Steps between C-alpha positions, in 0.01 A plus 500: 500500500589274203862487392637658182823426311639839601430437866657152483817635333531763772472251787834497684636214713555535873687289752194275534263342247197723439169411335292746297142401414336527160144365527302176531778332699785591263807672646864556417778413747816714486805318635799680661707409191252689279323201339121531469276192525131474415297313761136405536338455840193276506309257718417142408274291720547753780881496486699814410749437217751688285576443131802647320416643156848590375759778510452859383576622231521153337134470593334835434218650704252398232630140492495478880134605505419243229667227708306618805171469310594152374570394859172650623313305230659179630382591849150553366519150348612352832865460400793606717738699271808396702409131485424535129844653439672213685299244303585672171870507591492131595328417171768692306775319686336164435462594135869589483592172669294312242632690200661302220841661549512437875397136459731450203801635688405282797475192275838573340667558836349174625661300219825699495695244702408224250612678184814669373545861611539602134171324419328683787630838383400435138147400601460805722636729228257355242202549728608847610539609138208329329233425761510712818450838325168380355349267756734504799262706714192299403347263759609160373155347545354759261748448215339337196636301207446787250698732728793255503473453123538876447826488696626198305410650162694812589810283555437294187454814288863600552614162365564337838272200461710271716492761778122527465466126566751518785306785662174311456651204684620725781161670530336157519738386774426819693126430477549144622693639798218747567248214489707299746520797737129577479518822298362378168257231393621411151780547250376670178812411300374161372220693328769660280626175352580568134436875526870573442657281228778270614852638448711347228727229634863606512755220488809572705819466296686170527789326328398159364778433248739250670807663344398843636422343837859374509625853433283633783630238744859584412423868557352416841811296579708815451271732698704749705229614741439385856532133588136485617365635171733276299369194688143613431585536130649150494205341679217690324518319162555162668195520729283727278277605790329840503754781565320615815506147639872467438608829652282443810628144549563419867761255626255329733298386198795307356599144584838466335538139615176405323578739213160670534362850533143531626315830526153652478403682181279801570399529133341154487444447874682166483811342648767436239785249498813564296748210459858627509752377246856432610629820339243709689588327827866584448420868448270509802756338728760753392255786555393362839842586640426866427126539563403184690500679836210719388143449384535557127705302252545815290496795743520859385717775641285474811552136606154502656340543157530304174687644206320755286236386253703683235830325580479216245389721212762760592766227495382380158523855366850523648586192296382684188152352463195712423234405757227645278579301187742214584467346847360574846515314829155364422617395156694206647163328547412526132854395412472180703143427393584529130832317494398221738209417272643570156863395548486245784149367428385515863125451539314834527310395812828435684632841397176678594501342846856614558400848386221482763238589241139438598412282203245224559558161341244290312344393830478859621773450760663828603866556580649256752848580632610134496345397168756378244762550771725219378484634144552857619813406696643331193399796282669757725829308493468444124440873455798603714728259312368628166568861601855408601559355153357811336728716714809313382392556142453131432273394215203346677300258289135485615426156637185340632530550875419234757237728657286524189 
């Protein structure tokens, strides 16, 4: 006799599993703990099989019968319902493995060891906020350029144009990773070139008035913070490298006898050579007594890690400078670039090479770490001497330098 909802509700468990038949192979199994499972008995290619159809009452009697009929139709079409369920599950799992979010997180984790932890967290936060909710579950190979553009326009609409371009770059990198790992065939992001207007360039604040530079150097001279940060503050304007390159400087990259610092720049994918002026060497030798036993020249509280990326700007604020309107750690580069050219008349190409800018010359030659090396060595000493004079408050008359 076919089952009814009343009869099913009244079925009581016993100390052993018991099966009560409905019809056409459908039955309900009552477990000793009281749970009730729908099951379908069938034969496929002469072999007796059992297919679970869900738990009662989550799956009602009506729904169980509908699932039974769907399974019987598969049998009529020569399909094994159990094998079909396994194949469907495998396809779902593969789809999940190939989703944009899964691949994107995998790509980020893969590059985590090569970037700053703060950079990793910011990238993940951007993607989790602006991308994953809309296309995170989508199979990456099915994502189109218009779909990405919708995501980017949503970011741009709230006035975050720079973030929109940053996210586009990260999406593109994720696609290239998917291509390399065989889960996508092309990157749609190049199709969006020009779709989001370029963000307005924002110049980081810098002090370029020699008199004000002297005041800054005197303030640095009186800095009351840690010795490591004070040394970084003293060296930063004299070497004018990128702040991240300075704080991650490693002792093994320095040759104090040759007065050179060589390291690889991730931003430009080039090796860079920084000549060290006598004043910088003196500071480094003094600092070596404190941090020379470790990896980093400027370690943080954890000696196994470099000092914080906020340390220099925090120190400048402690000295009374506004890092939004007056000077930042990156501003030392603009300071040197401007004054070396305008006050000391150093040739722009010599300055640009020391800044490690990828600017081709008239012959199309890209950056070469040893190009203009003689002039750069002279320039770095000239610059350090000039800064010393500014710090003392001396009136420095611009002269034509011997590296022009």
